[in-house]
mmCIF file of the N, C-alpha and C atoms, coordinates in Angstrom:
data_MODEL
# 
_entry.id   MODEL 
# 
loop_
_atom_site.group_PDB 
_atom_site.id 
_atom_site.type_symbol 
_atom_site.label_atom_id 
_atom_site.label_alt_id 
_atom_site.label_comp_id 
_atom_site.label_asym_id 
_atom_site.label_entity_id 
_atom_site.label_seq_id 
_atom_site.pdbx_PDB_ins_code 
_atom_site.Cartn_x 
_atom_site.Cartn_y 
_atom_site.Cartn_z 
_atom_site.occupancy 
_atom_site.B_iso_or_equiv 
_atom_site.pdbx_formal_charge 
_atom_site.auth_seq_id 
_atom_site.auth_comp_id 
_atom_site.auth_asym_id 
_atom_site.auth_atom_id 
_atom_site.pdbx_PDB_model_num 
ATOM 1   N N  . MET A 1 1  ? 0.917  -1.069 -0.017 1.00 0.00 ? 1  MET A N  1 
ATOM 2   C CA . MET A 1 1  ? -0.059 -0.076 0.034  1.00 0.00 ? 1  MET A CA 1 
ATOM 3   C C  . MET A 1 1  ? 0.880  1.563  0.082  1.00 0.00 ? 1  MET A C  1 
ATOM 4   N N  . ASP A 1 2  ? 0.649  2.283  -1.073 1.00 0.00 ? 2  ASP A N  1 
ATOM 5   C CA . ASP A 1 2  ? 1.319  3.203  -0.716 1.00 0.00 ? 2  ASP A CA 1 
ATOM 6   C C  . ASP A 1 2  ? 1.087  4.059  0.085  1.00 0.00 ? 2  ASP A C  1 
ATOM 7   N N  . LYS A 1 3  ? 2.015  5.437  0.252  1.00 0.00 ? 3  LYS A N  1 
ATOM 8   C CA . LYS A 1 3  ? 1.788  6.605  1.132  1.00 0.00 ? 3  LYS A CA 1 
ATOM 9   C C  . LYS A 1 3  ? 0.577  7.137  1.491  1.00 0.00 ? 3  LYS A C  1 
ATOM 10  N N  . ASP A 1 4  ? 0.368  7.526  0.235  1.00 0.00 ? 4  ASP A N  1 
ATOM 11  C CA . ASP A 1 4  ? -1.255 8.380  -0.164 1.00 0.00 ? 4  ASP A CA 1 
ATOM 12  C C  . ASP A 1 4  ? -2.438 7.215  0.305  1.00 0.00 ? 4  ASP A C  1 
ATOM 13  N N  . ARG A 1 5  ? -2.321 5.886  -0.055 1.00 0.00 ? 5  ARG A N  1 
ATOM 14  C CA . ARG A 1 5  ? -3.279 5.347  0.482  1.00 0.00 ? 5  ARG A CA 1 
ATOM 15  C C  . ARG A 1 5  ? -3.402 5.183  1.850  1.00 0.00 ? 5  ARG A C  1 
ATOM 16  N N  . ILE A 1 6  ? -1.930 5.150  2.626  1.00 0.00 ? 6  ILE A N  1 
ATOM 17  C CA . ILE A 1 6  ? -1.931 4.679  4.216  1.00 0.00 ? 6  ILE A CA 1 
ATOM 18  C C  . ILE A 1 6  ? -2.653 5.928  4.808  1.00 0.00 ? 6  ILE A C  1 
ATOM 19  N N  . GLU A 1 7  ? -2.114 7.363  4.196  1.00 0.00 ? 7  GLU A N  1 
ATOM 20  C CA . GLU A 1 7  ? -2.617 8.040  4.880  1.00 0.00 ? 7  GLU A CA 1 
ATOM 21  C C  . GLU A 1 7  ? -4.114 8.700  4.687  1.00 0.00 ? 7  GLU A C  1 
ATOM 22  N N  . GLY A 1 8  ? -4.367 7.936  3.587  1.00 0.00 ? 8  GLY A N  1 
ATOM 23  C CA . GLY A 1 8  ? -6.016 8.350  3.415  1.00 0.00 ? 8  GLY A CA 1 
ATOM 24  C C  . GLY A 1 8  ? -6.892 7.631  4.154  1.00 0.00 ? 8  GLY A C  1 
ATOM 25  N N  . LYS A 1 9  ? -6.625 6.341  4.606  1.00 0.00 ? 9  LYS A N  1 
ATOM 26  C CA . LYS A 1 9  ? -6.941 5.354  5.408  1.00 0.00 ? 9  LYS A CA 1 
ATOM 27  C C  . LYS A 1 9  ? -6.489 5.442  6.911  1.00 0.00 ? 9  LYS A C  1 
ATOM 28  N N  . TRP A 1 10 ? -5.740 6.193  7.505  1.00 0.00 ? 10 TRP A N  1 
ATOM 29  C CA . TRP A 1 10 ? -5.353 6.341  8.514  1.00 0.00 ? 10 TRP A CA 1 
ATOM 30  C C  . TRP A 1 10 ? -6.001 6.168  10.120 1.00 0.00 ? 10 TRP A C  1 
ATOM 31  N N  . THR A 1 11 ? -7.067 6.479  9.682  1.00 0.00 ? 11 THR A N  1 
ATOM 32  C CA . THR A 1 11 ? -8.223 6.549  10.747 1.00 0.00 ? 11 THR A CA 1 
ATOM 33  C C  . THR A 1 11 ? -8.291 5.278  11.144 1.00 0.00 ? 11 THR A C  1 
ATOM 34  N N  . GLU A 1 12 ? -8.806 4.479  9.730  1.00 0.00 ? 12 GLU A N  1 
ATOM 35  C CA . GLU A 1 12 ? -9.040 2.881  9.632  1.00 0.00 ? 12 GLU A CA 1 
ATOM 36  C C  . GLU A 1 12 ? -7.771 2.117  10.544 1.00 0.00 ? 12 GLU A C  1 
ATOM 37  N N  . ILE A 1 13 ? -6.748 2.533  9.892  1.00 0.00 ? 13 ILE A N  1 
ATOM 38  C CA . ILE A 1 13 ? -5.557 1.608  10.063 1.00 0.00 ? 13 ILE A CA 1 
ATOM 39  C C  . ILE A 1 13 ? -4.996 1.956  11.917 1.00 0.00 ? 13 ILE A C  1 
ATOM 40  N N  . LYS A 1 14 ? -5.175 3.217  12.307 1.00 0.00 ? 14 LYS A N  1 
ATOM 41  C CA . LYS A 1 14 ? -4.778 3.404  13.812 1.00 0.00 ? 14 LYS A CA 1 
ATOM 42  C C  . LYS A 1 14 ? -5.781 2.715  14.472 1.00 0.00 ? 14 LYS A C  1 
ATOM 43  N N  . GLY A 1 15 ? -7.098 2.654  14.167 1.00 0.00 ? 15 GLY A N  1 
ATOM 44  C CA . GLY A 1 15 ? -7.974 1.528  15.129 1.00 0.00 ? 15 GLY A CA 1 
ATOM 45  C C  . GLY A 1 15 ? -7.708 0.298  15.042 1.00 0.00 ? 15 GLY A C  1 
ATOM 46  N N  . ARG A 1 16 ? -7.443 0.002  13.951 1.00 0.00 ? 16 ARG A N  1 
ATOM 47  C CA . ARG A 1 16 ? -6.644 -1.839 14.207 1.00 0.00 ? 16 ARG A CA 1 
ATOM 48  C C  . ARG A 1 16 ? -5.240 -1.981 14.758 1.00 0.00 ? 16 ARG A C  1 
ATOM 49  N N  . ILE A 1 17 ? -4.669 -0.731 14.677 1.00 0.00 ? 17 ILE A N  1 
ATOM 50  C CA . ILE A 1 17 ? -3.272 -0.762 15.469 1.00 0.00 ? 17 ILE A CA 1 
ATOM 51  C C  . ILE A 1 17 ? -3.423 -1.124 17.073 1.00 0.00 ? 17 ILE A C  1 
ATOM 52  N N  . GLN A 1 18 ? -4.719 0.004  17.444 1.00 0.00 ? 18 GLN A N  1 
ATOM 53  C CA . GLN A 1 18 ? -4.940 0.188  18.682 1.00 0.00 ? 18 GLN A CA 1 
ATOM 54  C C  . GLN A 1 18 ? -5.542 -1.185 19.110 1.00 0.00 ? 18 GLN A C  1 
ATOM 55  N N  . GLU A 1 19 ? -6.101 -2.135 18.409 1.00 0.00 ? 19 GLU A N  1 
ATOM 56  C CA . GLU A 1 19 ? -6.735 -3.218 18.402 1.00 0.00 ? 19 GLU A CA 1 
ATOM 57  C C  . GLU A 1 19 ? -5.898 -4.288 18.975 1.00 0.00 ? 19 GLU A C  1 
ATOM 58  N N  . ALA A 1 20 ? -4.723 -4.358 18.171 1.00 0.00 ? 20 ALA A N  1 
ATOM 59  C CA . ALA A 1 20 ? -3.799 -5.514 18.182 1.00 0.00 ? 20 ALA A CA 1 
ATOM 60  C C  . ALA A 1 20 ? -2.752 -5.074 19.089 1.00 0.00 ? 20 ALA A C  1 
ATOM 61  N N  . TYR A 1 21 ? -2.446 -4.132 19.110 1.00 0.00 ? 21 TYR A N  1 
ATOM 62  C CA . TYR A 1 21 ? -1.410 -3.574 20.069 1.00 0.00 ? 21 TYR A CA 1 
ATOM 63  C C  . TYR A 1 21 ? -1.736 -2.362 21.181 1.00 0.00 ? 21 TYR A C  1 
ATOM 64  N N  . GLY A 1 22 ? -2.392 -3.082 22.144 1.00 0.00 ? 22 GLY A N  1 
ATOM 65  C CA . GLY A 1 22 ? -2.975 -1.874 23.450 1.00 0.00 ? 22 GLY A CA 1 
ATOM 66  C C  . GLY A 1 22 ? -1.662 -1.260 23.866 1.00 0.00 ? 22 GLY A C  1 
ATOM 67  N N  . ASP A 1 23 ? -0.620 -1.781 23.687 1.00 0.00 ? 23 ASP A N  1 
ATOM 68  C CA . ASP A 1 23 ? 0.690  -1.274 24.553 1.00 0.00 ? 23 ASP A CA 1 
ATOM 69  C C  . ASP A 1 23 ? 1.204  0.073  23.802 1.00 0.00 ? 23 ASP A C  1 
ATOM 70  N N  . LEU A 1 24 ? 0.453  0.503  22.509 1.00 0.00 ? 24 LEU A N  1 
ATOM 71  C CA . LEU A 1 24 ? 0.810  1.661  21.988 1.00 0.00 ? 24 LEU A CA 1 
ATOM 72  C C  . LEU A 1 24 ? -0.141 2.730  22.062 1.00 0.00 ? 24 LEU A C  1 
ATOM 73  N N  . THR A 1 25 ? 0.311  3.818  22.751 1.00 0.00 ? 25 THR A N  1 
ATOM 74  C CA . THR A 1 25 ? -0.716 4.773  22.715 1.00 0.00 ? 25 THR A CA 1 
ATOM 75  C C  . THR A 1 25 ? -1.232 5.427  21.702 1.00 0.00 ? 25 THR A C  1 
ATOM 76  N N  . ASN A 1 26 ? -2.529 5.782  21.719 1.00 0.00 ? 26 ASN A N  1 
ATOM 77  C CA . ASN A 1 26 ? -3.010 6.715  20.675 1.00 0.00 ? 26 ASN A CA 1 
ATOM 78  C C  . ASN A 1 26 ? -2.210 7.837  20.228 1.00 0.00 ? 26 ASN A C  1 
ATOM 79  N N  . ASP A 1 27 ? -1.234 8.834  21.303 1.00 0.00 ? 27 ASP A N  1 
ATOM 80  C CA . ASP A 1 27 ? -0.347 9.424  20.434 1.00 0.00 ? 27 ASP A CA 1 
ATOM 81  C C  . ASP A 1 27 ? 1.145  8.905  20.205 1.00 0.00 ? 27 ASP A C  1 
ATOM 82  N N  . GLU A 1 28 ? 1.423  7.955  20.165 1.00 0.00 ? 28 GLU A N  1 
ATOM 83  C CA . GLU A 1 28 ? 2.171  7.261  19.650 1.00 0.00 ? 28 GLU A CA 1 
ATOM 84  C C  . GLU A 1 28 ? 2.351  6.967  18.601 1.00 0.00 ? 28 GLU A C  1 
ATOM 85  N N  . ILE A 1 29 ? 0.839  6.083  18.078 1.00 0.00 ? 29 ILE A N  1 
ATOM 86  C CA . ILE A 1 29 ? 0.527  5.706  16.977 1.00 0.00 ? 29 ILE A CA 1 
ATOM 87  C C  . ILE A 1 29 ? 0.135  7.097  15.976 1.00 0.00 ? 29 ILE A C  1 
ATOM 88  N N  . GLU A 1 30 ? -0.455 7.959  16.701 1.00 0.00 ? 30 GLU A N  1 
ATOM 89  C CA . GLU A 1 30 ? -1.036 9.267  15.863 1.00 0.00 ? 30 GLU A CA 1 
ATOM 90  C C  . GLU A 1 30 ? 0.539  10.043 15.404 1.00 0.00 ? 30 GLU A C  1 
ATOM 91  N N  . GLU A 1 31 ? 1.793  10.035 15.846 1.00 0.00 ? 31 GLU A N  1 
ATOM 92  C CA . GLU A 1 31 ? 2.811  10.504 16.029 1.00 0.00 ? 31 GLU A CA 1 
ATOM 93  C C  . GLU A 1 31 ? 3.606  9.960  14.388 1.00 0.00 ? 31 GLU A C  1 
ATOM 94  N N  . ALA A 1 32 ? 3.201  8.439  14.013 1.00 0.00 ? 32 ALA A N  1 
ATOM 95  C CA . ALA A 1 32 ? 3.539  8.247  12.548 1.00 0.00 ? 32 ALA A CA 1 
ATOM 96  C C  . ALA A 1 32 ? 2.991  8.734  11.630 1.00 0.00 ? 32 ALA A C  1 
ATOM 97  N N  . LYS A 1 33 ? 1.608  9.046  11.796 1.00 0.00 ? 33 LYS A N  1 
ATOM 98  C CA . LYS A 1 33 ? 1.043  9.359  10.910 1.00 0.00 ? 33 LYS A CA 1 
ATOM 99  C C  . LYS A 1 33 ? 0.984  8.880  9.575  1.00 0.00 ? 33 LYS A C  1 
ATOM 100 N N  . GLY A 1 34 ? 0.826  7.593  9.048  1.00 0.00 ? 34 GLY A N  1 
ATOM 101 C CA . GLY A 1 34 ? 0.990  7.468  7.853  1.00 0.00 ? 34 GLY A CA 1 
ATOM 102 C C  . GLY A 1 34 ? 2.493  6.964  7.696  1.00 0.00 ? 34 GLY A C  1 
ATOM 103 N N  . ASP A 1 35 ? 3.487  7.271  8.223  1.00 0.00 ? 35 ASP A N  1 
ATOM 104 C CA . ASP A 1 35 ? 4.736  6.880  7.809  1.00 0.00 ? 35 ASP A CA 1 
ATOM 105 C C  . ASP A 1 35 ? 5.111  5.841  8.614  1.00 0.00 ? 35 ASP A C  1 
ATOM 106 N N  . ARG A 1 36 ? 5.295  4.580  7.154  1.00 0.00 ? 36 ARG A N  1 
ATOM 107 C CA . ARG A 1 36 ? 5.300  3.242  7.826  1.00 0.00 ? 36 ARG A CA 1 
ATOM 108 C C  . ARG A 1 36 ? 6.509  2.881  8.390  1.00 0.00 ? 36 ARG A C  1 
ATOM 109 N N  . ALA A 1 37 ? 7.557  3.222  8.111  1.00 0.00 ? 37 ALA A N  1 
ATOM 110 C CA . ALA A 1 37 ? 9.102  3.026  8.569  1.00 0.00 ? 37 ALA A CA 1 
ATOM 111 C C  . ALA A 1 37 ? 8.938  3.948  9.830  1.00 0.00 ? 37 ALA A C  1 
ATOM 112 N N  . GLN A 1 38 ? 8.188  4.684  10.381 1.00 0.00 ? 38 GLN A N  1 
ATOM 113 C CA . GLN A 1 38 ? 8.416  5.353  12.018 1.00 0.00 ? 38 GLN A CA 1 
ATOM 114 C C  . GLN A 1 38 ? 7.375  4.130  12.399 1.00 0.00 ? 38 GLN A C  1 
ATOM 115 N N  . LEU A 1 39 ? 6.222  3.795  12.069 1.00 0.00 ? 39 LEU A N  1 
ATOM 116 C CA . LEU A 1 39 ? 5.300  2.897  12.617 1.00 0.00 ? 39 LEU A CA 1 
ATOM 117 C C  . LEU A 1 39 ? 6.263  1.846  13.094 1.00 0.00 ? 39 LEU A C  1 
ATOM 118 N N  . GLU A 1 40 ? 6.839  1.219  12.138 1.00 0.00 ? 40 GLU A N  1 
ATOM 119 C CA . GLU A 1 40 ? 7.484  -0.150 11.955 1.00 0.00 ? 40 GLU A CA 1 
ATOM 120 C C  . GLU A 1 40 ? 8.795  0.018  13.323 1.00 0.00 ? 40 GLU A C  1 
ATOM 121 N N  . GLY A 1 41 ? 9.269  1.114  13.215 1.00 0.00 ? 41 GLY A N  1 
ATOM 122 C CA . GLY A 1 41 ? 10.543 1.556  14.379 1.00 0.00 ? 41 GLY A CA 1 
ATOM 123 C C  . GLY A 1 41 ? 9.977  1.742  15.698 1.00 0.00 ? 41 GLY A C  1 
ATOM 124 N N  . MET A 1 42 ? 8.526  2.227  15.621 1.00 0.00 ? 42 MET A N  1 
ATOM 125 C CA . MET A 1 42 ? 7.952  2.515  16.966 1.00 0.00 ? 42 MET A CA 1 
ATOM 126 C C  . MET A 1 42 ? 7.482  1.003  17.341 1.00 0.00 ? 42 MET A C  1 
ATOM 127 N N  . MET A 1 43 ? 6.844  0.228  16.626 1.00 0.00 ? 43 MET A N  1 
ATOM 128 C CA . MET A 1 43 ? 6.719  -1.322 17.046 1.00 0.00 ? 43 MET A CA 1 
ATOM 129 C C  . MET A 1 43 ? 8.114  -1.952 17.533 1.00 0.00 ? 43 MET A C  1 
ATOM 130 N N  . GLN A 1 44 ? 8.957  -1.605 17.013 1.00 0.00 ? 44 GLN A N  1 
ATOM 131 C CA . GLN A 1 44 ? 10.251 -2.406 17.580 1.00 0.00 ? 44 GLN A CA 1 
ATOM 132 C C  . GLN A 1 44 ? 10.436 -1.833 18.868 1.00 0.00 ? 44 GLN A C  1 
ATOM 133 N N  . GLN A 1 45 ? 10.786 -0.663 18.980 1.00 0.00 ? 45 GLN A N  1 
ATOM 134 C CA . GLN A 1 45 ? 11.445 -0.265 20.294 1.00 0.00 ? 45 GLN A CA 1 
ATOM 135 C C  . GLN A 1 45 ? 9.968  -0.623 21.465 1.00 0.00 ? 45 GLN A C  1 
ATOM 136 N N  . LYS A 1 46 ? 8.662  -0.206 21.149 1.00 0.00 ? 46 LYS A N  1 
ATOM 137 C CA . LYS A 1 46 ? 7.906  -0.371 22.067 1.00 0.00 ? 46 LYS A CA 1 
ATOM 138 C C  . LYS A 1 46 ? 7.197  -1.593 22.635 1.00 0.00 ? 46 LYS A C  1 
ATOM 139 N N  . LEU A 1 47 ? 7.238  -2.753 21.582 1.00 0.00 ? 47 LEU A N  1 
ATOM 140 C CA . LEU A 1 47 ? 6.964  -3.917 21.544 1.00 0.00 ? 47 LEU A CA 1 
ATOM 141 C C  . LEU A 1 47 ? 8.189  -5.111 21.434 1.00 0.00 ? 47 LEU A C  1 
ATOM 142 N N  . GLY A 1 48 ? 9.315  -4.555 21.150 1.00 0.00 ? 48 GLY A N  1 
ATOM 143 C CA . GLY A 1 48 ? 10.252 -5.384 21.220 1.00 0.00 ? 48 GLY A CA 1 
ATOM 144 C C  . GLY A 1 48 ? 9.997  -6.421 20.062 1.00 0.00 ? 48 GLY A C  1 
ATOM 145 N N  . LYS A 1 49 ? 9.750  -6.124 19.053 1.00 0.00 ? 49 LYS A N  1 
ATOM 146 C CA . LYS A 1 49 ? 9.702  -6.995 17.943 1.00 0.00 ? 49 LYS A CA 1 
ATOM 147 C C  . LYS A 1 49 ? 10.855 -6.377 17.067 1.00 0.00 ? 49 LYS A C  1 
ATOM 148 N N  . THR A 1 50 ? 11.309 -7.538 16.462 1.00 0.00 ? 50 THR A N  1 
ATOM 149 C CA . THR A 1 50 ? 12.228 -7.294 15.352 1.00 0.00 ? 50 THR A CA 1 
ATOM 150 C C  . THR A 1 50 ? 12.022 -6.712 14.129 1.00 0.00 ? 50 THR A C  1 
ATOM 151 N N  . LYS A 1 51 ? 12.986 -6.042 13.329 1.00 0.00 ? 51 LYS A N  1 
ATOM 152 C CA . LYS A 1 51 ? 12.770 -5.218 11.965 1.00 0.00 ? 51 LYS A CA 1 
ATOM 153 C C  . LYS A 1 51 ? 11.445 -6.065 10.877 1.00 0.00 ? 51 LYS A C  1 
ATOM 154 N N  . ASP A 1 52 ? 11.926 -7.729 10.933 1.00 0.00 ? 52 ASP A N  1 
ATOM 155 C CA . ASP A 1 52 ? 10.786 -8.659 10.097 1.00 0.00 ? 52 ASP A CA 1 
ATOM 156 C C  . ASP A 1 52 ? 9.513  -8.785 10.701 1.00 0.00 ? 52 ASP A C  1 
ATOM 157 N N  . GLU A 1 53 ? 9.675  -9.035 12.435 1.00 0.00 ? 53 GLU A N  1 
ATOM 158 C CA . GLU A 1 53 ? 8.046  -8.888 12.970 1.00 0.00 ? 53 GLU A CA 1 
ATOM 159 C C  . GLU A 1 53 ? 7.556  -7.602 12.476 1.00 0.00 ? 53 GLU A C  1 
ATOM 160 N N  . ALA A 1 54 ? 7.955  -6.514 12.903 1.00 0.00 ? 54 ALA A N  1 
ATOM 161 C CA . ALA A 1 54 ? 7.266  -5.300 13.040 1.00 0.00 ? 54 ALA A CA 1 
ATOM 162 C C  . ALA A 1 54 ? 6.796  -4.800 11.354 1.00 0.00 ? 54 ALA A C  1 
ATOM 163 N N  . ARG A 1 55 ? 7.682  -5.601 10.360 1.00 0.00 ? 55 ARG A N  1 
ATOM 164 C CA . ARG A 1 55 ? 7.113  -5.258 9.036  1.00 0.00 ? 55 ARG A CA 1 
ATOM 165 C C  . ARG A 1 55 ? 5.853  -6.139 8.803  1.00 0.00 ? 55 ARG A C  1 
ATOM 166 N N  . ALA A 1 56 ? 5.966  -7.489 9.063  1.00 0.00 ? 56 ALA A N  1 
ATOM 167 C CA . ALA A 1 56 ? 5.136  -8.355 8.860  1.00 0.00 ? 56 ALA A CA 1 
ATOM 168 C C  . ALA A 1 56 ? 3.691  -7.741 9.649  1.00 0.00 ? 56 ALA A C  1 
ATOM 169 N N  . ALA A 1 57 ? 3.869  -7.299 10.897 1.00 0.00 ? 57 ALA A N  1 
ATOM 170 C CA . ALA A 1 57 ? 2.588  -6.750 11.260 1.00 0.00 ? 57 ALA A CA 1 
ATOM 171 C C  . ALA A 1 57 ? 1.934  -5.868 10.759 1.00 0.00 ? 57 ALA A C  1 
ATOM 172 N N  . VAL A 1 58 ? 3.042  -4.993 10.062 1.00 0.00 ? 58 VAL A N  1 
ATOM 173 C CA . VAL A 1 58 ? 2.342  -3.651 9.574  1.00 0.00 ? 58 VAL A CA 1 
ATOM 174 C C  . VAL A 1 58 ? 1.720  -4.397 8.282  1.00 0.00 ? 58 VAL A C  1 
ATOM 175 N N  . ASP A 1 59 ? 2.275  -5.341 7.628  1.00 0.00 ? 59 ASP A N  1 
ATOM 176 C CA . ASP A 1 59 ? 1.402  -5.697 6.157  1.00 0.00 ? 59 ASP A CA 1 
ATOM 177 C C  . ASP A 1 59 ? 0.240  -6.119 6.446  1.00 0.00 ? 59 ASP A C  1 
ATOM 178 N N  . ASP A 1 60 ? 0.290  -7.193 7.548  1.00 0.00 ? 60 ASP A N  1 
ATOM 179 C CA . ASP A 1 60 ? -1.001 -7.863 8.149  1.00 0.00 ? 60 ASP A CA 1 
ATOM 180 C C  . ASP A 1 60 ? -2.403 -6.942 8.513  1.00 0.00 ? 60 ASP A C  1 
ATOM 181 N N  . ILE A 1 61 ? -1.601 -5.686 9.071  1.00 0.00 ? 61 ILE A N  1 
ATOM 182 C CA . ILE A 1 61 ? -2.901 -4.751 9.178  1.00 0.00 ? 61 ILE A CA 1 
ATOM 183 C C  . ILE A 1 61 ? -3.263 -3.982 7.634  1.00 0.00 ? 61 ILE A C  1 
ATOM 184 N N  . LEU A 1 62 ? -2.432 -3.502 6.976  1.00 0.00 ? 62 LEU A N  1 
ATOM 185 C CA . LEU A 1 62 ? -2.773 -3.040 5.897  1.00 0.00 ? 62 LEU A CA 1 
ATOM 186 C C  . LEU A 1 62 ? -3.699 -4.124 4.748  1.00 0.00 ? 62 LEU A C  1 
ATOM 187 N N  . ASN A 1 63 ? -2.967 -5.383 4.788  1.00 0.00 ? 63 ASN A N  1 
ATOM 188 C CA . ASN A 1 63 ? -3.667 -6.309 4.019  1.00 0.00 ? 63 ASN A CA 1 
ATOM 189 C C  . ASN A 1 63 ? -5.336 -6.396 4.774  1.00 0.00 ? 63 ASN A C  1 
ATOM 190 N N  . ALA A 1 64 ? -5.675 -6.467 5.690  1.00 0.00 ? 64 ALA A N  1 
ATOM 191 C CA . ALA A 1 64 ? -6.907 -6.465 6.355  1.00 0.00 ? 64 ALA A CA 1 
ATOM 192 C C  . ALA A 1 64 ? -8.056 -5.097 5.958  1.00 0.00 ? 64 ALA A C  1 
ATOM 193 N N  . ILE A 1 65 ? -7.326 -4.159 5.501  1.00 0.00 ? 65 ILE A N  1 
ATOM 194 C CA . ILE A 1 65 ? -8.367 -3.266 4.764  1.00 0.00 ? 65 ILE A CA 1 
ATOM 195 C C  . ILE A 1 65 ? -8.563 -2.801 3.536  1.00 0.00 ? 65 ILE A C  1 
# 
């Protein structure tokens, strides 16, 4: 999914991230605001995921939309 589509569906994506990863706060997720790399990095730091795990988690959320 390209950056324009991510930004356009950000509210839905943000909700799915909050459902799946309750440890991430709304402010933290909003900080990424459609920036996939920043979101993946945040997931790595906050949730202790590897780079590949974070990428796969974001892919799963984006593919569900």
